[in-house]
C-alpha positions as CSV (number, residue, x, y, z in Angstrom):
1,M,78.0,162.9,88.7
2,S,74.9,161.7,88.6
3,D,72.2,161.5,85.9
4,G,69.4,162.4,88.0
5,F,66.5,160.8,88.7
6,Q,62.4,160.5,87.7
7,V,59.6,160.5,90.1
8,Q,56.0,159.2,88.2
9,P,53.6,161.0,89.9
10,Q,50.6,158.8,88.6
11,E,52.5,155.6,90.4
12,L,52.9,157.8,93.9
13,Q,49.0,158.8,93.5
14,G,48.6,154.4,93.3
15,N,50.4,154.3,96.4
16,S,48.6,157.0,97.7
17,R,45.7,155.0,97.2
18,E,46.6,151.6,97.8
19,L,48.0,152.8,101.7
20,L,43.8,153.9,101.8
21,G,42.6,150.7,100.6
22,V,45.0,148.6,103.7
23,A,43.8,151.1,106.1
24,G,40.2,150.7,104.9
25,Q,41.3,146.7,105.8
26,V,42.3,147.1,108.9
27,A,39.5,149.2,110.0
28,Q,37.5,146.5,108.6
29,A,39.3,143.7,110.7
30,A,38.9,146.1,114.1
31,G,35.2,146.3,113.9
32,A,35.3,141.6,113.2
33,G,37.2,142.0,116.1
34,A,35.5,143.9,118.5
35,A,33.2,141.2,118.1
36,V,35.7,139.2,120.3
37,T,35.6,141.6,123.2
38,A,32.0,140.9,124.0
39,L,32.7,137.6,124.3
40,S,30.4,136.2,127.4
41,P,32.3,133.3,129.6
42,Q,30.2,130.7,128.2
43,A,31.6,131.9,124.8
44,F,33.7,128.3,124.7
45,G,31.6,126.0,127.0
46,L,31.6,125.3,130.3
47,L,34.8,122.9,130.0
48,C,36.5,126.1,128.5
49,S,35.3,129.0,130.1
50,F,38.9,129.5,131.4
51,F,39.8,130.6,127.9
52,T,37.0,133.3,127.5
53,P,39.0,136.0,130.1
54,P,42.9,135.5,128.3
55,C,41.1,135.4,124.5
56,V,39.6,138.4,125.1
57,A,42.8,140.3,127.0
58,M,44.9,139.5,123.3
59,S,42.1,140.5,121.5
60,A,41.8,144.2,123.3
61,A,45.0,144.5,122.7
62,A,45.8,143.6,119.1
63,L,42.7,146.0,118.7
64,G,44.4,148.6,120.2
65,A,46.9,148.7,117.9
66,M,44.7,148.5,115.2
67,V,43.4,152.0,115.8
68,P,46.8,153.8,115.6
69,L,47.6,151.3,112.5
70,E,44.9,152.7,110.7
71,A,45.1,156.3,111.6
72,A,49.2,156.3,110.5
73,L,48.5,154.3,107.2
74,L,45.9,157.1,106.5
75,G,47.8,159.6,107.1
76,N,50.7,158.0,105.4
77,A,48.6,158.0,102.2
78,G,47.6,161.7,102.2
79,V,51.0,162.6,102.3
80,V,52.9,160.5,100.1
81,A,49.8,162.0,97.8
82,A,50.6,165.7,98.6
83,I,54.5,164.7,97.3
84,A,52.8,163.7,94.0
85,A,51.1,166.8,93.9
86,D,54.4,168.7,94.9
87,F,55.9,166.8,92.1
88,D,53.3,167.7,89.2
89,A,53.2,171.0,90.4
90,T,57.3,171.5,90.6
91,D,57.2,169.2,87.0
92,L,54.3,171.9,85.2
93,A,56.8,175.3,87.1
94,C,59.8,173.9,85.2
95,A,57.8,172.9,82.1
96,E,56.5,176.7,81.9
97,R,59.8,178.2,82.7
98,A,61.6,176.4,79.8
99,D,58.6,177.2,77.8
100,A,59.3,180.7,78.6
101,L,63.1,180.7,77.9
102,R,62.2,179.2,74.2
103,A,59.8,181.7,73.6
104,R,62.7,184.0,74.1
105,L,65.2,183.4,71.5
């Protein structure tokens, strides 16, 4: 038989904040990467002008992946925070029931 498990809602809240921080870093990287998509054909000089189109194509693909990644991180941060709130509320409700039972004894 299991001895049960313990959940630390404050740890879950911390994880939620970490996810929000990572989402912010992804947004910052996407903002910085947006400058690459504005490269002129002469960005690498005349001899390397052939390199600009593949660089722009690769950066556009990477930036396209960053937007849904940021959204997923933000969504998961909200879910983790909601789970922590549910554990807190459940713990409080159980404690109130236990206190009520003790008072009747």
